[in-house]
C-alpha positions in Angstrom: 7.3 -0.5 10.6 8.2 3.1 9.2 4.3 3.7 9.5 4.9 3.8 12.8 8.4 5.2 13.7 6.4 8.3 11.3 3.9 8.2 14.4 6.1 8.2 16.8 7.6 11.0 15.5 4.5 12.9 14.9 3.1 11.9 18.1 0.1 10.3 16.8 -1.0 6.7 16.1 -1.7 4.6 12.9 -3.3 0.8 12.8 -0.9 -1.3 10.6 -4.1 -3.3 10.2 -5.1 -0.9 8.3 -3.1 -2.4 5.5 -4.4 -5.8 4.9 -8.3 -4.2 6.2 -9.9 -1.8 4.1 -12.4 -1.9 7.3 -10.2 -0.4 10.0 -9.4 3.1 10.7 -5.2 3.9 9.9 -5.1 7.2 11.1 -3.2 8.2 7.8 -5.2 11.9 6.1 -7.5 10.6 3.1 -6.8 7.3 3.8 -9.9 6.2 1.2 -8.7 8.4 -1.0 -5.1 6.8 -0.8 -6.5 3.7 -0.9 -8.6 3.9 -4.1 -5.8 5.4 -5.4 -3.7 2.6 -5.1 -6.1 -0.4 -5.7 -7.6 1.4 -9.1 -3.6 1.4 -10.2 -2.2 -1.6 -9.6 -4.6 -3.9 -10.3 -4.6 -1.6 -14.0 -8.5 -0.4 -14.0 -8.4 2.2 -15.9 -12.0 3.5 -15.8 -12.1 3.4 -12.1 -8.7 5.8 -11.9 -10.0 8.1 -14.4 -13.7 8.3 -12.4 -13.1 9.0 -9.3 -9.5 10.9 -9.4 -10.6 14.1 -10.4 -12.5 13.8 -6.7 -9.4 12.6 -4.7 -8.0 16.1 -6.5 -10.5 18.1 -5.8 -9.8 16.8 -1.9 -5.9 16.3 -1.9 -5.0 18.3 -4.3 -3.5 17.5 -7.4 0.1 17.2 -6.5 -0.6 14.6 -4.3 -2.8 12.8 -6.3 -0.1 12.5 -8.6 2.2 10.9 -5.1 -0.2 8.8 -4.7 0.0 7.1 -8.4 3.5 6.9 -8.5 4.5 5.8 -5.1 1.9 2.8 -5.9 3.2 2.5 -9.5 7.0 2.3 -7.7 6.5 -0.2 -5.2 4.4 -2.5 -7.1 6.5 -2.6 -10.1 9.9 -3.4 -7.5 7.6 -5.8 -5.8 7.8 -7.4 -9.3 11.0 -7.3 -9.7 12.1 -9.1 -6.6 8.9 -11.7 -7.2 10.8 -12.3 -10.6 14.0 -12.7 -9.4 13.2 -15.0 -6.7 14.9 -12.3 -4.9 14.2 -13.6 -0.9 13.4 -11.1 2.4 16.6 -10.7 4.0 17.3 -13.0 6.8 17.3 -10.0 8.7 14.5 -8.2 7.9 12.7 -11.1 8.5 13.1 -11.9 11.6 12.7 -7.8 12.5 8.7 -8.3 10.2 7.8 -11.4 11.9 5.3 -10.2 14.3 4.7 -7.0 11.7 3.7 -9.8 9.0 1.7 -11.6 11.6 -0.2 -9.2 13.1 -1.1 -7.1 9.4 -1.5 -10.5 7.7 0.6 -9.3 4.9 1.8 -13.6 4.2 -1.6 -13.7 2.3 -0.3 -12.1 -0.4 2.0 -14.6 -2.5 2.7 -13.5 -5.4 0.8 -16.0 -6.7 -2.4 -14.8 -5.3 -1.1 -11.4 -6.1 -0.7 -12.5 -9.3 -4.6 -13.9 -9.4 -5.9 -11.0 -8.3 -4.6 -8.1 -9.8 -3.3 -9.9 -13.1 
């Protein structure tokens, strides 16, 4: 939802379906680099991260690379804490995001499936 709102504020169009489908163009600048960093970090693929980080730093800058890794790590941690404590999606948020969650296919990222994929 915030990605859509950001697009409206910037008069830009973002494809939210790219969140769950890496074959789609998102409209976000340097999306392929941001995705590669995030996937390497949340899957704990430290060799891959060490391999791609210099190239990505060259493309988007050192600070943006660090910021991307910090945000990816923070969101991954927050999700794990919420899942571990059994915090459900708030009713209001669940209702407000039904179409967004269906449209993006985000529901397929249940905790058990994520655990199998990312350890």
